[in-house]
C-alpha positions as CSV (number, residue, x, y, z in Angstrom):
1,M,0.0,0.0,-0.1
2,K,1.3,3.5,-0.8
3,V,0.3,5.8,1.8
4,A,0.3,9.7,1.2
5,I,0.0,12.6,3.6
6,H,-1.6,16.0,2.5
7,Q,-0.1,18.4,4.5
8,G,-2.0,21.5,3.3
9,S,-5.2,23.1,2.7
10,F,-8.3,20.8,2.7
11,D,-9.5,22.7,-0.1
12,D,-6.8,21.2,-2.5
13,L,-7.9,17.5,-1.2
14,A,-9.8,16.6,-4.6
15,E,-6.7,17.8,-6.7
16,V,-4.3,16.0,-4.4
17,A,-6.3,12.7,-4.4
18,A,-6.4,12.7,-8.2
19,G,-3.2,13.4,-8.9
20,T,-1.4,11.0,-6.4
21,D,-0.8,7.2,-7.1
22,A,-1.4,6.4,-3.3
23,D,-4.0,4.1,-2.2
24,L,-4.7,6.1,1.0
25,V,-4.4,10.0,1.6
26,V,-4.4,11.3,5.0
27,T,-5.3,14.7,6.2
28,A,-4.7,16.5,9.4
29,E,-6.8,16.8,12.6
30,M,-10.1,18.5,12.3
31,S,-9.0,19.2,8.5
32,T,-12.8,19.6,7.3
33,T,-13.3,22.7,9.6
34,G,-10.2,23.9,11.3
35,Y,-9.2,23.1,14.7
36,H,-8.7,26.2,16.7
37,I,-12.3,27.7,15.9
38,G,-14.1,28.1,19.4
39,A,-17.8,27.8,19.1
40,R,-18.0,27.2,15.6
41,T,-16.9,23.7,16.4
42,H,-20.3,23.0,17.6
43,E,-22.0,25.1,14.8
44,L,-20.2,22.8,12.3
45,A,-20.6,19.7,13.9
46,E,-22.1,16.8,11.9
47,P,-22.9,13.2,12.6
48,A,-20.6,10.4,11.2
49,D,-22.9,9.7,8.2
50,G,-23.6,13.6,7.8
51,P,-23.1,15.8,4.6
52,T,-19.4,16.1,4.8
53,A,-19.2,12.2,5.0
54,A,-21.1,11.8,1.8
55,R,-19.1,14.4,0.0
56,I,-15.8,12.7,1.0
57,S,-17.4,9.2,0.2
58,A,-18.1,10.7,-3.5
59,L,-14.6,12.1,-3.8
60,A,-13.1,8.6,-2.9
61,R,-15.2,6.8,-5.4
62,E,-14.3,9.7,-8.1
63,T,-10.6,9.1,-7.5
64,G,-10.4,5.5,-6.4
65,T,-8.4,6.6,-3.5
66,A,-9.2,5.9,0.3
67,L,-9.2,8.7,2.4
68,V,-8.6,9.7,6.0
69,Y,-10.1,13.1,7.3
70,G,-10.7,14.9,10.6
71,Y,-13.8,16.6,11.5
72,P,-16.1,17.8,14.6
73,E,-18.4,14.7,15.1
74,R,-22.1,15.3,16.7
75,D,-23.6,12.6,18.9
76,G,-26.8,13.8,20.5
77,E,-25.9,16.6,22.7
78,H,-21.9,15.9,22.5
79,V,-19.2,16.8,20.1
80,C,-16.2,14.7,19.7
81,N,-12.9,15.3,17.9
82,S,-13.1,12.5,15.5
83,V,-11.4,11.1,12.3
84,Q,-13.0,8.8,9.6
85,L,-11.5,6.5,7.3
86,V,-13.3,5.9,3.6
87,D,-12.0,3.2,1.3
88,A,-11.6,3.6,-2.5
89,T,-15.4,2.6,-2.9
90,G,-16.6,5.5,-0.8
91,R,-17.6,3.0,2.1
92,R,-17.1,4.3,5.7
93,L,-14.7,1.8,7.3
94,A,-13.9,3.2,10.8
95,N,-14.4,6.3,12.9
96,Y,-12.2,7.2,16.0
97,R,-13.1,9.7,18.8
98,K,-10.0,11.5,20.2
99,T,-9.6,9.8,23.8
100,H,-6.9,12.2,25.2
101,L,-8.0,15.8,25.1
102,F,-5.3,18.6,24.8
103,G,-5.9,21.4,27.2
104,D,-8.3,23.9,27.2
105,L,-8.4,23.7,23.4
106,D,-10.0,20.5,23.4
107,K,-11.5,20.3,26.8
108,A,-13.8,23.4,26.2
109,W,-15.4,22.0,23.1
110,F,-15.1,18.4,22.7
111,T,-16.2,15.2,24.6
112,A,-13.5,12.5,24.9
113,G,-13.9,9.2,23.1
114,D,-14.0,6.0,25.2
115,E,-12.8,3.3,22.5
116,P,-8.9,3.3,22.4
117,V,-8.5,0.9,19.7
118,V,-10.4,1.4,16.4
119,Q,-9.3,-0.5,13.3
120,A,-10.1,-1.6,9.8
121,D,-8.7,-3.7,7.1
122,L,-7.6,-1.7,3.9
123,G,-5.5,-3.2,1.2
124,G,-4.4,-6.2,3.1
125,I,-3.1,-3.9,5.9
126,R,-4.5,-3.4,9.4
127,V,-4.9,0.4,9.9
128,G,-5.7,1.8,13.3
129,L,-6.7,5.5,14.0
130,L,-5.4,8.1,16.6
131,I,-5.5,11.7,16.9
132,C,-2.7,14.0,17.7
133,Y,-2.1,14.2,21.4
134,D,-3.2,10.3,21.7
135,V,0.3,9.4,20.4
136,E,1.9,10.8,23.1
137,F,0.7,8.1,25.4
138,P,2.8,5.0,24.9
139,E,0.3,2.8,26.3
140,L,-2.5,3.7,23.6
141,V,0.0,2.9,20.8
142,R,1.1,-0.4,22.5
143,A,-2.7,-1.3,22.7
144,H,-2.8,-1.0,18.8
145,A,0.3,-3.1,18.4
146,L,-1.1,-5.9,20.5
147,A,-4.5,-5.7,18.8
148,G,-2.7,-6.1,15.2
149,T,-2.6,-2.6,14.1
150,E,0.1,-2.4,11.1
151,L,-0.3,1.2,10.0
152,L,-1.1,3.8,12.8
153,V,-2.6,6.9,11.2
154,V,-2.5,9.9,13.2
155,P,-4.0,13.2,12.0
156,T,-2.8,15.9,14.0
157,A,-2.4,19.8,14.7
158,L,0.7,20.1,16.4
159,M,1.8,23.5,16.8
160,S,5.2,25.3,17.5
161,P,7.4,24.9,19.7
162,Y,6.7,21.4,20.0
163,E,8.4,20.0,17.0
164,V,10.1,17.3,19.3
165,V,6.7,15.4,19.1
166,A,6.9,15.0,15.3
167,D,10.8,14.6,15.1
168,T,11.5,12.3,18.0
169,L,8.4,11.0,19.7
170,V,6.7,9.7,16.5
171,P,9.8,7.7,15.3
172,A,10.2,6.4,18.7
173,R,6.5,5.2,19.0
174,A,6.9,3.4,15.8
175,Y,10.0,1.7,16.9
176,E,8.9,0.7,20.2
177,S,5.7,-0.9,19.1
178,Q,7.0,-2.0,15.7
179,L,4.4,-0.6,13.5
180,Y,4.1,2.1,10.5
181,V,3.0,5.4,11.8
182,A,1.7,8.1,9.3
183,Y,1.4,11.4,11.0
184,A,-0.4,14.0,9.2
185,N,0.2,17.6,10.5
186,R,-1.0,21.1,9.8
187,C,1.3,24.0,8.4
188,D,-1.1,27.0,8.8
189,T,-1.9,29.6,11.4
190,E,-5.0,29.7,13.4
191,Q,-5.2,32.8,15.8
192,E,-2.3,32.8,18.0
193,L,-1.2,29.0,16.9
194,T,1.3,28.4,14.2
195,Y,1.5,24.6,13.1
196,C,4.9,23.3,12.5
197,G,4.3,20.7,9.7
198,R,6.9,18.1,10.0
199,S,4.3,15.3,8.8
200,C,6.1,12.0,8.5
201,V,5.7,8.2,7.5
202,V,7.7,6.1,10.0
203,A,8.7,2.3,9.5
204,P,8.4,-0.1,12.2
205,T,12.2,0.1,12.3
206,G,11.8,3.7,13.4
207,E,13.3,4.9,9.9
208,V,11.8,8.2,8.8
209,L,10.5,7.1,5.1
210,A,9.2,10.4,4.2
211,R,9.2,13.8,5.8
212,A,7.4,17.0,5.1
213,G,8.9,20.6,6.0
214,A,7.2,23.5,7.4
215,G,4.8,24.3,4.5
216,P,2.6,22.7,2.4
217,A,3.6,19.3,1.0
218,V,2.4,15.9,-0.2
219,I,4.7,13.1,0.9
220,A,4.2,9.2,0.5
221,A,5.7,5.9,1.3
222,D,5.0,2.4,0.7
223,V,3.7,0.1,3.7
224,T,3.9,-3.7,3.6
225,R,2.9,-6.4,5.9
226,D,6.1,-8.2,5.3
227,A,8.3,-5.2,6.5
228,V,6.2,-5.3,9.7
229,A,6.7,-9.0,10.2
230,A,10.5,-8.9,9.4
231,S,10.9,-5.9,11.9
232,R,9.0,-7.8,14.8
233,L,11.4,-10.7,14.1
234,E,14.4,-8.5,14.5
235,N,13.2,-6.5,17.3
236,T,11.3,-8.5,19.7
237,H,10.0,-6.0,22.2
238,L,6.4,-7.2,21.8
239,A,7.4,-11.0,22.2
240,D,9.4,-10.2,25.2
241,R,7.0,-8.3,27.3
242,R,6.1,-9.7,30.6
243,P,2.7,-8.5,31.3
244,E,2.4,-10.1,34.8
245,L,5.1,-7.8,36.0
246,Y,3.2,-4.6,34.8
247,R,-0.3,-5.5,36.5
248,G,-1.0,-2.4,38.8
249,T,1.9,-0.2,37.5
250,T,0.1,1.8,34.9
251,A,-3.0,3.0,36.8
């Protein structure tokens, strides 16, 4: 599977999806509306099968490309910070609600999700979903690895001066849990926030296969199940775990 990250305006998604030979194109956190938009978060929120989902599904069918996009999801009186995976036929495969809310930016407007591992099979690869701050919790990434995730897709809205997350922490997560990570950041400005870009696709070995800079970019890399299996034979973190020792140590 070829995975592409669109680090740029959501308005350009149709052009990017049509112009790439990638099997999957990933966009940033809250890519459909903007992230730091205050009360408009609730005004623009939609259900998982709402009008935006219909438009994305149509685009996926037209371009023959699977898509991951971020949006504010309405569920009754609650709004969640969510991402959705749509396959190349336009079928909605998975919807994930951010479980770890970051500061007042998230907590003022969103309700946290309570399902830590959301996955779907796409092109023979088990794809898992997280959002931004979630990837900074090693327990959550390890839970994905233990559940069989091979490609962890992480739409994000990482701002300066936290480039260390994109540059150091994300490759470490890929290495320690032996899975691919596709980390899709923003590169624009909203109010006082400047997003730092630095989107990347990282192999299970920790090798950065593709890296964007601070500005708009489309990057891509190939993801294979064989590489995951080979890496897990070479690096035996998962096989060498001793869960009986860890009980009660993570609460």
